[in-house]
N, C-alpha and C positions, 0 to 999 in steps of 0.2 A: 423257491429253491435258492439255496445259498450260492452266490457266484464264487467260483474257485479263483483265488488270487494267485498270481505267479510271483514268487519271491526270489527267483533265480535270475541270472544275467541273461539278456537276450543277445542275438547275433551281432547287434551293433555295440555291445559292451555296456548296456544300460540296465540298471535295476529300477524299473519303473521310470521315473523322471531323472534319475541320478546316475552319473558314471561318465562313460565316453573316454576319449583319448585326445586331450587338447595339448598336443606336443609340438614343440618347434620342429620345423621341417628337417633339421639336421638329425633329430632323434627318430623321425618317422620310420626309417628302415629297421632300426633295432626293435622298436615296439611292434612293428608289423611282423617281423620275423618271429617274435615271441607269440604273437596272436595266432599266426598261421600254424605254429608247431606245438604249443603247450599242451593242448588237450590230446593230440595224437600221441605225443611222447609219454605223458603221464598216465595215459590209459593202457599203454603197452604192458603186457604181463611181465616182461623182463624188468621194466622200470619199477612196477609195483612191488615185485619180489625184492629188488635191491633196497627200495625205500622202506618196506616193512621189516626186512632183515635188520637194517640199521636202527630203525625205531626200537626193535625188540632188544638187540644185543648191545647197542651203543648208547641209546637214550634211556633204556630201561622200561619201555612200555610193555603192556598197558599200565598206565598210572592207576593206583588204587582208587576206588570209590569208598570213602570212609564214613561210617555212620558216626556223627559227632554227638555223642550221648549227652554230655553236659550242656552243650549249646541247644540241643533239641529240647532238653528239659526246661531251659530258661524261656524258650519261645513256645513251649507247649505244642510242639509239632515234630516232624521227622526231617532232620537236616542231614544231608549227605554232602561230603566235600570231595570234589574231583581234584585229586592231589597232583596237579601239574607242577607244584613246587618240588616234587620228588624226582622230576626229570633231570638228566645230566645237564649241567649249567644252571639249574634252579628255576626254570620257568618254561612256559609253553613255546617260547620263541624257537627253540631247537627243531620242533616239528617242521616248521616252514623252511628253515635254513638247510636242513638235510634235503628236502625236496628240491629247493632251488639250486643247490650246488650240483646235484645229479643232473638237473636240466641244463645248467650252464655247461657242464662237461659234454653233454650230448650236442650242444650247439657250438662246441669247439672254442669256448671262451677261456682265456688264460689268466684273467685278472678279475678280482671281485671288488666292488665297492658297496658300501652300506651307509645308512644313517642310523643314529641311535639317540634316544632320549634318556631313559633310565639306565641304559648301558646293557640291558639284558639281550637285546637283539644284536648289539655289537659283539658281545661275548659269544653269542651263539654263532654268529657269522665267522668270527675269528677262529672259533673251535672247528667248524667244518672245513675252513680253509687249511688249518693245520692238519686236519685228518686227511685231506686230499692233496696237500702240498701245493696250494695255489696262493699267489700273492693277494694280500688283503689290505684295503684302505678303508678306515671307518671315519665318517664325519660326525662330530659331536659338538653341540653348543658349548661354549666356554663355561657358561653358568652350570650346565648339567655336568661337565667334567669335574667342577669343584664339588658339587653335592653328591656325585656318585664315583668318588675317587677309587674305591676298591675295584669297581668294574673296569675303569680305565687301565689300572695296573694289570688286571687279568688279561685284557685284550693285548696289551704290550707283551706280556709274558708268552702269549700264544703266537706271537710273531707278527701281529697286525700293526700297521702305522695308524695312529690316531691323530686326526687333524682337527684342531679346534675351529668352530664356526664363530667368527668375530662380529658378524653383522646383526642388525635388529636386536631381538631380545636375547640372542645367543643361546637359544634353546632348540627344540626339535624341528620347528618350522625352518629355522635358518640352516640347520645341519642338512635338511632335505634339499634346500636350495643349492647348497654347496655340492652335494652329491650329484644333483642333476647337471650342474655346470661341468663337473669332472666327466660325467658320462658323455656329454656333447663333445668333449675334447678327446675322448678315447673310445670312439664308437666301435672300431673293428674288433678289439681284443677283450672288451670289458662287459661283464654282466653286472647289473645293479640289483642286488638282493634287497628289495623293499620289505620292511619288517611288519607292515600293518596292511589292513584292507583299504589302502588309499593309493593314490597315483593313477596313471592312465590304465585303461583296459589293456591287457588282461590281468594286471596285478591284483585288483581287489578279489576277483574270482579265483585266481591261481593261489593266492595266499589262503583264501578260505577253503579251497579244496585240500590243501596240505594240512590245515588246522582241523578239518572236519573229523579227523581221527578221534578227537576229544569226544564229540557227541556220539560217534559210532560205538566207541567203547562204553560210554555212559548207558546207552540203550541195553547192551548186553548185561552190564553189571547191575542195572536197576531190575532187570527181569529176574536175575539170579537172586537178588536181595529182597525184592518186594513182590515179585510175581507179576509185575507190570512194567513194560519197558518205557512207558511214558510217565514222567513225573507231573505233578501239578504246577510246579514252577521250575524254571532254570534261571539262575541269577548270575550275572557276570559284569565286571567293570568294563567301561568303554572309554577309550581315548580315541585313537584311530579305530581300534576295535577288533584286533585279530583273535584274541582269546574268546571274546563273546561270539564272533562269527563262527568259530570252531565249535563252541558249546551249543549254539542255537541250531546249527545246520540241519542235523537229522531230526529236528523237532518242528521244523517250519510248517509242515502240513498237519501237525497234530492238533486236533480240536480240543484236547484236554490240557495241553501244556501252555501255560502263560510264560512269555519270555520277558525278563526284566533286565534292562540295560541301566547300569549305574554310572553316572557321570560325576566329574569333580566340580563342585560348586565353589571351590577355593575359599575365599573369605566371606562368601555369600553370593547368591546368584546375581544380585544387582549391585554388588560392591565395586564393580569395575575391576575386580581381581578374581576372575572365575574362568572355568572352562566348560560351563553348562551349555553346550551348543544347541541342544534340543529346545531350550527355552529362548536363548539369545540369538540363535543362528538364522541367517537368511540365505537363500540360494545364491551361489557364486561359484567361481572356478579357482581352485588352488591345487598346485602340484599335479596339474594336467588332468583333473577330473572335476565334474560338476557335482557339487554336494552342498550340504548345509554348513555355513561358515559364520564365525563371529566377525562382523565387519561394521565399518562406520557407514553413515548415510550415503557417502559417495563411493562406497565399495572398497575402501582400504581395510586390509585385514587387521583386526585389533589383537593385541597381545593376550594370550591365554595365561591364566595363573592356576597352578595347583601345587600343593606341597609335594605331590608325587610327580616325578619327572616323566613317567610313562603316560600320564593323563594330561600333560601340559601341552595340548594341541588345540589350535583355534577352530577345529572342525571335527566332523565324524566322517567315516568312510561312506561311500554311496550306498552300500548294502544297508547300513544302519539308518541312513537318511530315509531310505525306502521303507524300512520297518517302522520308522517313526511316522512317516506320512500315512501309511496304510493302517496304522495303529496295531500292527501285529505284535509290536513290543511296547511295553510300558517303560518310560524313561523316568528315572528317579535321580535327583541331584543330592550330593552329599558334601558337606563342608570339610575343610582340612581338620578342624577340631573333632568332628564326628568320626572321621576316618581314623584319627590317632586314638581316640577313645575305644573304637571297635577293635583296633589292632591289639591294644593292651588287654582287652577283655578276652579275645580269642586265645591269646598267649596264655593267660591265666587259666581259662576254662579247659582248653584242649591241648596245651603244651605244644602249640604250633605258632611260630612267629611268621605271620604272613607279610608279603611285600605290601608296601603302602598302597599300590594299585589295588590289590585284592582286598585290602582293608576297607575300601570304599564299598565293595559288594557286601561285606559283612555289616557295615553300618546301615545298609538299606533294610536289613531285617527289622530294625526299630520302626521303620516307616510303613511296615506292611502288617496286614492282619491274616493270620493263618488259622485253619481248622486243625483240630488235634489229629485228624486222619491224613492231612496233606503230606505229600512227599516233595521236599524242596531240594533241588540239586544246585549247589553253589560251586562255581568254578574258582578254585583257589589257584590263581594263575601263576603265582611266583612266591619264592621264599624271601624272608625279610632281612637276610644278612646285609644286603646293600643299603638298608635303611636304618641300621642299628644306631648310627650317630643321631639321626632325627628322633628316633624313639627314646634314646637316653636323655636327650635335651628336654623332650616333652615330659618324661617321667620326673626329672629333676624339678621342672617348673611346677608340676602338679604337687610334688612333695612340699615345695616352698609355700604354696598356697594353703 
């Protein structure tokens, strides 16, 4: 008899061997308050109604599941794209920020802080703060601010204060450090909206609960389009991993569906400039949870590298670390060059410019073997407006060669 595995969080905040809440004493009351209340609040009928009304009327959900005809022809299979790029603000991030702002209001918080890498989570946080009239401060690495300038301007336009993180590699990890520091200093009035399935329990589970609307819709849409609510594959890119967690959630127990998580290999897995945590990572603690992290022999976190700011994180969330350890998900690594090539190809074949993060998921198609009868659901987590400068540079370089 096959033993049934548990892929969900336990009462101690662990997914298998990963998770927990390794928080400084000063933050313990805040994290504990969230832990004691989040499930009770988000499962209330009135909360769910508000959440789903906003997803429908403000975000524009359900996002379509689109049969990508020309892409399917190229790979000789059936590829469906979950169009999270069509959400208000252009990515999946808004699903989580809507949920968390409603939760913060219920807990009486008057100020919101957030961290952001690619800027999509920052924009989504600034958006819901503008919607609710709440003060918003977003921390962003100085390097990321330079490469994602349109998103920085959008946040400012929405009324948020954007604070550059000037330490370390000046990217997502450092922005998170700064946000945690702010939270310690403003415990009473501030809620920290974490954008990914990382951080202390209950954040990884809470973010996944809000993002699980993606796979909830996918099941209904697949049933309508294919006659079966379980596809053969669900493919999604993974940095911290919130879009993948949302896309995988309602398929975790499916014996038919293979889950494929696509990481950024940067300039090559072993180039020293990579973010392929599943290959390079060892168990450690970062940002208050125990997970797989890229680190030196003596446990110092090494700098991640990816052309995509949203995948430029030296670890994966505890949920994904658990999926990797139990082999419930297959992890594939994609280089910067492969992702850029895939982005241009999808643009030409389907008339959709994907975010650089999502382009990694598309690049994984070249590394897989499909049957003609397979149903492949790929989570197109964001649109590529923010990456146009990178794409144009790449296109010009290709033309010169």
